[in-house]
Each structure stands twice: as C-alpha cells, then as structure tokens.
N, CA and C atoms as an extended XYZ file, in Angstrom:
444
Properties=species:S:1:pos:R:3:atomname:S:1:resname:S:1:resid:I:1 pbc="F F F"
N        81.768      -36.503      100.098 N   MET     1
C        81.964      -35.251      100.710 CA  MET     1
C        81.373      -33.972      100.033 C   MET     1
N        80.350      -32.849      100.905 N   THR     2
C        80.449      -31.436      100.255 CA  THR     2
C        81.266      -30.329      100.880 C   THR     2
N        81.662      -29.468       99.888 N   GLN     3
C        81.885      -27.945      100.461 CA  GLN     3
C        81.255      -27.327      100.473 C   GLN     3
N        81.008      -26.465      101.508 N   LEU     4
C        79.783      -25.361      101.467 CA  LEU     4
C        80.805      -23.732      101.748 C   LEU     4
N        80.612      -22.745      101.095 N   HIS     5
C        80.873      -21.322      101.374 CA  HIS     5
C        80.280      -21.619      102.586 C   HIS     5
N        81.264      -21.211      103.845 N   ALA     6
C        80.762      -21.379      105.145 CA  ALA     6
C        81.731      -21.216      106.114 C   ALA     6
N        81.656      -20.475      107.209 N   ASN     7
C        82.557      -20.992      108.621 CA  ASN     7
C        81.971      -21.874      109.087 C   ASN     7
N        82.754      -22.380      110.544 N   CYS     8
C        82.587      -23.324      111.208 CA  CYS     8
C        83.464      -22.965      112.650 C   CYS     8
N        82.538      -22.978      113.527 N   VAL     9
C        83.711      -22.968      114.719 CA  VAL     9
C        82.934      -23.948      115.993 C   VAL     9
N        83.778      -24.073      117.063 N   ALA    10
C        82.779      -25.418      117.580 CA  ALA    10
C        83.325      -25.238      119.139 C   ALA    10
N        82.181      -25.258      120.094 N   PHE    11
C        82.137      -25.083      121.644 CA  PHE    11
C        82.971      -26.399      122.077 C   PHE    11
N        83.862      -26.758      122.701 N   ASP    12
C        83.344      -28.750      123.157 CA  ASP    12
C        83.489      -29.464      121.985 C   ASP    12
N        83.627      -29.445      120.800 N   GLY    13
C        83.406      -30.369      119.617 CA  GLY    13
C        82.103      -29.952      119.132 C   GLY    13
N        81.232      -29.142      119.751 N   GLN    14
C        79.926      -29.005      119.267 CA  GLN    14
C        79.853      -27.786      118.165 C   GLN    14
N        79.749      -28.149      116.507 N   GLY    15
C        79.967      -27.161      115.596 CA  GLY    15
C        78.899      -26.476      115.332 C   GLY    15
N        79.144      -25.181      114.857 N   ILE    16
C        78.036      -24.325      114.523 CA  ILE    16
C        78.890      -23.775      113.183 C   ILE    16
N        77.875      -24.214      112.037 N   LEU    17
C        78.195      -23.850      110.821 CA  LEU    17
C        77.455      -22.292      110.740 C   LEU    17
N        78.334      -21.481      110.148 N   VAL    18
C        78.196      -19.792      109.930 CA  VAL    18
C        78.044      -19.738      108.383 C   VAL    18
N        76.901      -19.741      107.733 N   ARG    19
C        77.073      -19.053      106.348 CA  ARG    19
C        75.884      -17.553      106.333 C   ARG    19
N        76.503      -17.462      104.895 N   GLY    20
C        76.088      -16.079      104.429 CA  GLY    20
C        77.085      -15.595      102.904 C   GLY    20
N        76.109      -14.553      102.695 N   LEU    21
C        77.041      -13.764      101.172 CA  LEU    21
C        78.381      -13.382      102.071 C   LEU    21
N        79.120      -13.172      101.196 N   SER    22
C        80.533      -12.651      101.099 CA  SER    22
C        79.877      -11.176      101.618 C   SER    22
N        80.732      -10.807      102.668 N   GLY    23
C        80.573       -9.673      103.666 CA  GLY    23
C        79.233       -9.910      104.684 C   GLY    23
N        78.687      -11.013      104.628 N   SER    24
C        77.752      -10.990      105.662 CA  SER    24
C        78.212      -10.781      107.264 C   SER    24
N        79.505      -11.427      107.517 N   GLY    25
C        79.673      -11.126      108.653 CA  GLY    25
C        80.093      -12.423      109.478 C   GLY    25
N        80.392      -14.182      108.218 N   LYS    26
C        81.285      -15.030      109.006 CA  LYS    26
C        81.973      -14.812      109.486 C   LYS    26
N        83.032      -14.665      109.235 N   SER    27
C        84.178      -14.210      109.839 CA  SER    27
C        84.044      -13.167      111.450 C   SER    27
N        83.334      -12.507      111.089 N   ASP    28
C        84.055      -11.237      112.001 CA  ASP    28
C        83.025      -12.164      112.976 C   ASP    28
N        81.746      -12.796      113.428 N   LEU    29
C        80.959      -13.161      114.199 CA  LEU    29
C        81.878      -14.800      114.651 C   LEU    29
N        82.760      -15.306      113.806 N   SER    30
C        83.494      -16.585      114.205 CA  SER    30
C        84.143      -15.955      115.349 C   SER    30
N        84.857      -14.757      114.835 N   LEU    31
C        86.335      -14.446      115.346 CA  LEU    31
C        85.403      -14.012      116.930 C   LEU    31
N        84.472      -13.326      116.904 N   ARG    32
C        83.693      -13.050      118.380 CA  ARG    32
C        83.197      -14.199      119.200 C   ARG    32
N        83.205      -15.419      118.548 N   LEU    33
C        82.608      -16.497      119.402 CA  LEU    33
C        84.087      -17.200      119.560 C   LEU    33
N        85.056      -17.150      118.860 N   ILE    34
C        86.361      -17.344      119.022 CA  ILE    34
C        87.047      -16.655      120.259 C   ILE    34
N        86.624      -15.291      120.589 N   LEU    35
C        87.161      -14.806      121.477 CA  LEU    35
C        86.382      -15.061      122.740 C   LEU    35
N        85.595      -15.975      122.513 N   ARG    36
C        84.251      -16.278      123.921 CA  ARG    36
C        84.701      -17.879      123.788 C   ARG    36
N        85.866      -18.450      123.487 N   GLY    37
C        86.139      -19.630      123.944 CA  GLY    37
C        86.045      -20.927      122.450 C   GLY    37
N        85.273      -20.417      121.799 N   ALA    38
C        84.969      -21.212      120.784 CA  ALA    38
C        86.206      -21.718      120.065 C   ALA    38
N        86.502      -22.743      119.370 N   GLN    39
C        87.875      -22.925      118.218 CA  GLN    39
C        87.277      -22.828      116.824 C   GLN    39
N        88.523      -22.128      116.217 N   LEU    40
C        88.060      -22.473      114.870 CA  LEU    40
C        88.155      -23.501      114.377 C   LEU    40
N        87.055      -24.017      112.984 N   VAL    41
C        87.181      -25.161      112.544 CA  VAL    41
C        87.731      -24.857      111.215 C   VAL    41
N        86.716      -24.028      110.358 N   SER    42
C        87.100      -23.388      109.164 CA  SER    42
C        86.942      -22.059      108.976 C   SER    42
N        87.101      -21.251      108.269 N   ASP    43
C        86.767      -20.198      107.412 CA  ASP    43
C        86.914      -20.240      106.091 C   ASP    43
N        85.555      -19.810      105.391 N   ASP    44
C        85.237      -19.558      104.366 CA  ASP    44
C        84.769      -20.230      103.635 C   ASP    44
N        85.419      -22.000      103.729 N   ARG    45
C        84.707      -22.820      102.977 CA  ARG    45
C        85.041      -24.089      103.607 C   ARG    45
N        84.007      -24.936      103.973 N   THR    46
C        84.106      -26.145      105.085 CA  THR    46
C        83.540      -27.127      104.165 C   THR    46
N        84.305      -28.258      104.441 N   ASP    47
C        84.052      -29.285      104.345 CA  ASP    47
C        83.188      -30.620      105.312 C   ASP    47
N        82.293      -31.075      104.558 N   LEU    48
C        81.039      -31.491      105.224 CA  LEU    48
C        81.053      -33.341      105.357 C   LEU    48
N        80.759      -34.007      105.786 N   VAL    49
C        80.680      -35.448      105.569 CA  VAL    49
C        79.866      -36.157      106.760 C   VAL    49
N        78.968      -36.904      106.315 N   ALA    50
C        78.033      -37.971      107.363 CA  ALA    50
C        78.817      -38.835      107.976 C   ALA    50
N        79.066      -38.809      109.094 N   ARG    51
C        79.467      -39.811      109.836 CA  ARG    51
C        78.669      -40.504      111.117 C   ARG    51
N        78.174      -42.035      110.587 N   ASP    52
C        77.566      -42.580      112.483 CA  ASP    52
C        76.650      -41.364      112.585 C   ASP    52
N        75.745      -41.184      111.413 N   GLY    53
C        74.174      -40.404      111.652 CA  GLY    53
C        74.662      -39.063      112.047 C   GLY    53
N        76.033      -38.755      112.241 N   ALA    54
C        76.317      -37.037      112.397 CA  ALA    54
C        76.860      -36.408      111.290 C   ALA    54
N        76.998      -35.006      111.467 N   LEU    55
C        77.403      -34.208      109.917 CA  LEU    55
C        78.303      -33.928      111.154 C   LEU    55
N        79.572      -33.986      110.085 N   VAL    56
C        81.090      -33.576      110.785 CA  VAL    56
C        81.878      -32.598      109.695 C   VAL    56
N        81.939      -31.678      110.074 N   ALA    57
C        82.988      -30.309      109.597 CA  ALA    57
C        84.312      -30.346      109.472 C   ALA    57
N        85.197      -30.247      108.745 N   SER    58
C        86.683      -30.137      108.640 CA  SER    58
C        86.948      -28.826      107.882 C   SER    58
N        88.169      -28.272      107.933 N   ALA    59
C        88.433      -27.107      106.535 CA  ALA    59
C        89.489      -28.144      105.844 C   ALA    59
N        89.254      -27.368      104.538 N   PRO    60
C        90.194      -27.944      103.304 CA  PRO    60
C        91.520      -27.792      103.954 C   PRO    60
N        92.740      -28.758      103.754 N   GLU    61
C        93.699      -28.933      104.145 CA  GLU    61
C        94.541      -27.414      104.257 C   GLU    61
N        94.217      -26.733      102.631 N   GLN    62
C        95.206      -25.420      102.327 CA  GLN    62
C        94.778      -24.571      103.133 C   GLN    62
N        93.585      -24.672      104.177 N   ILE    63
C        93.186      -23.350      104.640 CA  ILE    63
C        92.885      -23.243      106.311 C   ILE    63
N        93.281      -24.683      106.691 N   ALA    64
C        93.186      -25.323      107.794 CA  ALA    64
C        93.863      -24.173      109.194 C   ALA    64
N        93.583      -24.114      109.811 N   GLY    65
C        93.647      -23.001      111.267 CA  GLY    65
C        94.128      -21.527      110.580 C   GLY    65
N        93.774      -21.343      109.486 N   LEU    66
C        93.745      -20.343      109.146 CA  LEU    66
C        92.328      -19.045      109.196 C   LEU    66
N        92.128      -17.978      109.380 N   ILE    67
C        91.070      -16.658      109.418 CA  ILE    67
C        91.436      -15.524      108.892 C   ILE    67
N        90.457      -15.474      107.727 N   GLU    68
C        90.797      -13.788      106.848 CA  GLU    68
C        90.348      -12.998      108.067 C   GLU    68
N        91.150      -11.887      108.663 N   ILE    69
C        90.153      -10.987      109.496 CA  ILE    69
C        89.960       -9.679      108.575 C   ILE    69
N        89.339       -9.024      107.668 N   ARG    70
C        89.070       -7.957      107.235 CA  ARG    70
C        89.353       -6.800      108.161 C   ARG    70
N        90.643       -6.253      107.010 N   GLY    71
C        91.064       -4.738      107.504 CA  GLY    71
C        92.781       -5.517      107.748 C   GLY    71
N        92.831       -6.567      108.414 N   LEU    72
C        94.249       -7.469      108.806 CA  LEU    72
C        94.658       -8.053      108.127 C   LEU    72
N        93.923       -9.103      107.145 N   GLY    73
C        94.318      -10.127      106.084 CA  GLY    73
C        93.964      -11.547      107.093 C   GLY    73
N        94.621      -12.529      106.622 N   VAL    74
C        94.939      -13.651      106.816 CA  VAL    74
C        95.687      -14.115      108.108 C   VAL    74
N        95.029      -14.396      108.952 N   ILE    75
C        95.925      -14.994      110.445 CA  ILE    75
C        96.078      -16.206      110.775 C   ILE    75
N        97.143      -16.774      111.096 N   THR    76
C        97.433      -17.812      111.713 CA  THR    76
C        97.608      -18.069      113.220 C   THR    76
N        97.501      -18.567      114.001 N   GLY    77
C        97.605      -19.248      115.794 CA  GLY    77
C        96.407      -18.974      116.452 C   GLY    77
N        95.579      -18.596      115.358 N   ILE    78
C        94.046      -18.866      115.969 CA  ILE    78
C        93.443      -20.089      116.991 C   ILE    78
N        93.162      -20.122      117.842 N   SER    79
C        92.874      -21.449      118.387 CA  SER    79
C        91.956      -21.982      117.458 C   SER    79
N        92.381      -23.527      117.065 N   HIS    80
C        91.732      -24.374      115.972 CA  HIS    80
C        91.354      -26.013      116.414 C   HIS    80
N        90.958      -26.437      115.902 N   CYS    81
C        90.416      -27.867      115.709 CA  CYS    81
C        90.063      -28.464      114.692 C   CYS    81
N        90.468      -29.543      114.045 N   ARG    82
C        90.531      -30.133      112.977 CA  ARG    82
C        89.448      -30.757      112.731 C   ARG    82
N        88.292      -30.992      113.223 N   HIS    83
C        86.351      -31.327      113.003 CA  HIS    83
C        85.931      -30.994      114.501 C   HIS    83
N        84.597      -31.094      113.734 N   ALA    84
C        83.272      -30.783      115.070 CA  ALA    84
C        82.176      -31.205      113.970 C   ALA    84
N        81.428      -32.186      115.091 N   GLU    85
C        80.182      -32.020      114.593 CA  GLU    85
C        79.099      -31.346      114.300 C   GLU    85
N        78.486      -31.151      113.452 N   ILE    86
C        77.479      -29.585      113.548 CA  ILE    86
C        76.522      -30.046      114.333 C   ILE    86
N        76.118      -29.097      115.371 N   CYS    87
C        74.830      -29.575      115.866 CA  CYS    87
C        74.174      -28.474      115.185 C   CYS    87
N        74.446      -27.414      114.822 N   MET    88
C        73.486      -25.991      114.184 CA  MET    88
C        73.944      -24.896      112.923 C   MET    88
N        73.044      -24.621      112.196 N   ILE    89
C        73.480      -23.818      111.203 CA  ILE    89
C        72.935      -22.198      111.650 C   ILE    89
N        73.926      -21.020      111.445 N   ALA    90
C        73.566      -20.241      111.764 CA  ALA    90
C        73.421      -19.460      110.197 C   ALA    90
N        72.276      -18.946      109.782 N   ASP    91
C        72.338      -18.260      108.559 CA  ASP    91
C        71.841      -16.796      108.565 C   ASP    91
N        73.225      -16.030      108.120 N   LEU    92
C        73.300      -14.654      108.275 CA  LEU    92
C        72.161      -14.147      108.007 C   LEU    92
N        71.695      -13.342      108.155 N   VAL    93
C        70.903      -12.078      107.223 CA  VAL    93
C        71.191      -10.528      107.514 C   VAL    93
N        71.520       -9.943      106.186 N   GLU    94
C        71.829       -8.826      106.606 CA  GLU    94
C        70.684       -7.774      106.918 C   GLU    94
N        71.249       -6.535      107.742 N   PRO    95
C        70.015       -5.487      107.748 CA  PRO    95
C        69.539       -4.694      106.768 C   PRO    95
N        68.256       -4.834      106.818 N   GLY    96
C        67.622       -4.323      105.656 CA  GLY    96
C        67.304       -5.123      104.152 C   GLY    96
N        67.898       -6.078      104.584 N   SER    97
C        67.250       -7.367      103.507 CA  SER    97
C        66.142       -7.930      103.345 C   SER    97
N        65.741       -8.142      102.496 N   ASP    98
C        64.213       -8.879      102.116 CA  ASP    98
C        64.050      -10.418      103.288 C   ASP    98
N        65.189      -10.930      103.640 N   ASP    99
C        65.384      -12.127      104.483 CA  ASP    99
C        64.997      -11.726      106.185 C   ASP    99
N        63.657      -11.403      106.751 N   ILE   100
C        63.482      -11.149      108.111 CA  ILE   100
C        63.535      -12.318      108.906 C   ILE   100
N        63.986      -11.729      110.005 N   ILE   101
C        64.163      -12.905      111.356 CA  ILE   101
C        62.894      -12.511      111.768 C   ILE   101
N        62.009      -13.587      112.144 N   ASP   102
C        60.654      -13.517      112.793 CA  ASP   102
C        61.110      -13.618      114.356 C   ASP   102
N        60.397      -12.729      114.995 N   ARG   103
C        60.428      -12.874      116.313 CA  ARG   103
C        60.347      -13.938      117.189 C   ARG   103
N        59.188      -14.948      117.003 N   MET   104
C        58.930      -16.260      117.256 CA  MET   104
C        58.695      -17.109      116.232 C   MET   104
N        59.933      -17.055      115.664 N   PRO   105
C        60.255      -18.148      114.389 CA  PRO   105
C        59.706      -19.762      114.839 C   PRO   105
N        59.133      -20.411      113.783 N   GLU   106
C        59.011      -21.685      113.933 CA  GLU   106
C        60.232      -22.689      113.572 C   GLU   106
N        60.464      -23.655      114.148 N   LEU   107
C        61.617      -24.452      114.451 CA  LEU   107
C        62.147      -24.790      113.022 C   LEU   107
N        63.002      -23.995      112.674 N   ALA   108
C        63.415      -24.693      111.028 CA  ALA   108
C        64.474      -26.044      111.288 C   ALA   108
N        64.861      -26.831      110.015 N   SER   109
C        65.552      -27.472      110.044 CA  SER   109
C        66.408      -27.891      108.571 C   SER   109
N        67.385      -28.288      108.387 N   GLU   110
C        68.000      -28.276      106.893 CA  GLU   110
C        68.752      -29.935      106.624 C   GLU   110
N        68.617      -30.536      105.598 N   MET   111
C        69.099      -31.759      105.581 CA  MET   111
C        70.555      -31.655      104.884 C   MET   111
N        71.537      -31.882      105.326 N   LEU   112
C        72.833      -31.812      104.517 CA  LEU   112
C        73.731      -33.193      105.106 C   LEU   112
N        74.018      -33.524      103.514 N   CYS   113
C        74.456      -34.953      103.692 CA  CYS   113
C        73.738      -35.712      104.396 C   CYS   113
N        72.772      -35.897      103.958 N   GLY   114
C        71.575      -36.557      104.644 CA  GLY   114
C        71.329      -36.638      106.378 C   GLY   114
N        71.769      -35.543      106.629 N   VAL   115
C        71.938      -35.370      108.586 CA  VAL   115
C        70.935      -34.078      108.420 C   VAL   115
N        69.470      -33.831      109.467 N   SER   116
C        69.042      -33.269      109.840 CA  SER   116
C        69.429      -32.243      110.942 C   SER   116
N        69.711      -30.621      110.703 N   ILE   117
C        70.533      -29.933      111.809 CA  ILE   117
C        69.702      -28.818      111.483 C   ILE   117
N        69.372      -28.546      112.914 N   PRO   118
C        68.443      -27.200      113.100 CA  PRO   118
C        68.951      -25.846      112.640 C   PRO   118
N        68.065      -25.331      112.300 N   VAL   119
C        68.378      -23.909      111.316 CA  VAL   119
C        68.028      -22.366      112.201 C   VAL   119
N        68.875      -21.302      112.506 N   TRP   120
C        68.253      -20.103      112.833 CA  TRP   120
C        69.018      -19.019      112.021 C   TRP   120
N        68.095      -17.863      111.727 N   LYS   121
C        68.310      -16.696      111.111 CA  LYS   121
C        69.254      -15.936      112.225 C   LYS   121
N        70.107      -15.048      111.937 N   ILE   122
C        71.273      -14.452      112.772 CA  ILE   122
C        71.816      -13.239      111.958 C   ILE   122
N        71.453      -11.983      112.690 N   ASN   123
C        72.025      -10.640      111.867 CA  ASN   123
C        73.502      -10.861      112.567 C   ASN   123
N        74.665      -11.188      112.023 N   ALA   124
C        75.988      -11.032      112.614 CA  ALA   124
C        76.255       -9.727      113.730 C   ALA   124
N        75.977       -8.623      112.642 N   PHE   125
C        76.042       -7.434      113.149 CA  PHE   125
C        75.684       -6.976      114.473 C   PHE   125
N        74.621       -7.350      114.937 N   GLU   126
C        73.838       -7.234      116.336 CA  GLU   126
C        75.081       -7.573      117.533 C   GLU   126
N        74.826       -7.249      118.504 N   ALA   127
C        75.745       -6.784      119.619 CA  ALA   127
C        75.547       -8.197      120.445 C   ALA   127
N        73.935       -8.772      119.827 N   SER   128
C        73.793      -10.156      121.114 CA  SER   128
C        74.217      -11.245      120.008 C   SER   128
N        74.344      -10.910      118.773 N   ALA   129
C        74.450      -11.890      117.839 CA  ALA   129
C        75.422      -13.177      118.522 C   ALA   129
N        76.365      -13.299      119.072 N   PRO   130
C        77.105      -14.456      119.823 CA  PRO   130
C        76.713      -15.137      121.180 C   PRO   130
N        75.709      -14.046      121.530 N   ASP   131
C        74.721      -14.822      122.810 CA  ASP   131
C        73.846      -15.612      122.223 C   ASP   131
N        73.065      -14.810      121.170 N   LYS   132
C        72.220      -15.865      120.640 CA  LYS   132
C        72.656      -17.172      119.813 C   LYS   132
N        73.816      -16.759      119.205 N   ILE   133
C        74.487      -18.088      118.659 CA  ILE   133
C        74.649      -19.395      119.877 C   ILE   133
N        74.863      -18.792      120.970 N   GLU   134
C        75.494      -19.888      122.371 CA  GLU   134
C        74.089      -20.288      123.008 C   GLU   134
N        73.090      -19.669      122.555 N   ILE   135
C        71.887      -20.131      123.233 CA  ILE   135
C        70.978      -21.062      122.382 C   ILE   135
N        71.262      -20.707      121.168 N   ALA   136
C        70.683      -21.792      119.890 CA  ALA   136
C        71.381      -22.939      120.215 C   ALA   136
N        72.837      -22.702      120.276 N   LEU   137
C        73.669      -24.250      120.164 CA  LEU   137
C        73.290      -25.139      121.427 C   LEU   137
N        72.865      -24.282      122.715 N   ALA   138
C        72.517      -24.900      124.009 CA  ALA   138
C        71.254      -25.487      123.737 C   ALA   138
N        70.152      -25.220      122.828 N   VAL   139
C        68.731      -25.586      122.648 CA  VAL   139
C        68.714      -26.551      121.422 C   VAL   139
N        69.920      -26.293      120.360 N   ALA   140
C        70.346      -27.585      119.505 CA  ALA   140
C        70.478      -29.120      120.208 C   ALA   140
N        71.391      -28.297      120.918 N   THR   141
C        71.914      -30.002      121.863 CA  THR   141
C        71.463      -30.615      123.309 C   THR   141
N        70.243      -29.769      123.595 N   GLY   142
C        69.450      -30.141      124.483 CA  GLY   142
C        69.495      -29.740      126.251 C   GLY   142
N        70.332      -28.523      125.883 N   LYS   143
C        70.574      -28.341      127.270 CA  LYS   143
C        69.495      -26.804      127.909 C   LYS   143
N        69.121      -26.476      126.811 N   MET   144
C        68.021      -25.571      126.900 CA  MET   144
C        66.407      -25.846      125.732 C   MET   144
N        65.765      -25.256      125.919 N   ARG   145
C        64.439      -25.636      125.300 CA  ARG   145
C        63.483      -23.994      124.937 C   ARG   145
N        63.203      -24.658      123.832 N   ILE   146
C        62.469      -23.221      123.515 CA  ILE   146
C        60.849      -23.367      124.013 C   ILE   146
N        59.986      -22.844      124.526 N   ILE   147
C        58.608      -23.015      124.740 CA  ILE   147
C        57.613      -22.701      123.895 C   ILE   147
N        56.789      -23.384      123.122 N   SER   148
C        55.888      -22.987      121.959 CA  SER   148
C        54.682      -22.508      122.776 C   SER   148
C-alpha cells in the first residue's frame, strides 16, 4: 500500500485522484465535484493499492468520510464511499507558477503501484475546472476521445 498527499472523489466508482501542494485547491475542487454528484473517497491523504490490475483508492480509517473546508473546518456528513478505482489523476497547477498547462498537451500517464494512470494538469480555481475534470474522466474511461 502507498499513501499520497492527495484527495480522491468518485463518480459511480470511477475515481479521480486530485494532487497538489497545500493550498492549491484540492479540497475546494473536490467539494465542487461532490456538489455535482461525486462522492468523497478521501481528503488530504489517500491510500492506494493495486488489485487485479486496477489502482484502488481509500481513505485512512481516521479520516474516512471527513473533508476540511477552508474557512469552515472539518466537516462530516458529506456523501462519501469507502473506495474507488482510480481512472485519472488531476495534477493541480497554481496560476502564475512555472508549471504551464499546454493548450494541446500530449497524453500523459504515470505509474502508481504498477498501474498506468492518465494525468491532466488542471487549475483548480478556474470556473471550468469541474467541467474539465468530468470531460477528462470521460476520456479516461473511453466515453469520449481526444482527436490528435
């Protein structure tokens, strides 16, 4: 098992790993996705394990079902699930950082626990960030495709 400093949310069991530095918008973006119908898997720390060729995420027991909302505190009662199969990674890029989001990026992926997962760079604070995440998930799961 591997533990990452990342959030995870899922739409119908299809997980999105949201990574970024502290204050980069992980919980904010996760909350906006939850309000669109996603379920929280984990906030701030995510446990990962490979199972039958899939990467499965869960929350450490002590924080399962909890999310920290900046300005409010740690909240319980948010729609959550125990685990999800990771289908994509959203790497959060802060505005003005040296990490640039390409207009037409090459498809990227990363190996985690021996499983290859597609990765997209996202600015969490753009109004369209939740839309971009849902479209990237549709691409990652084969429901949509990118024309090269």
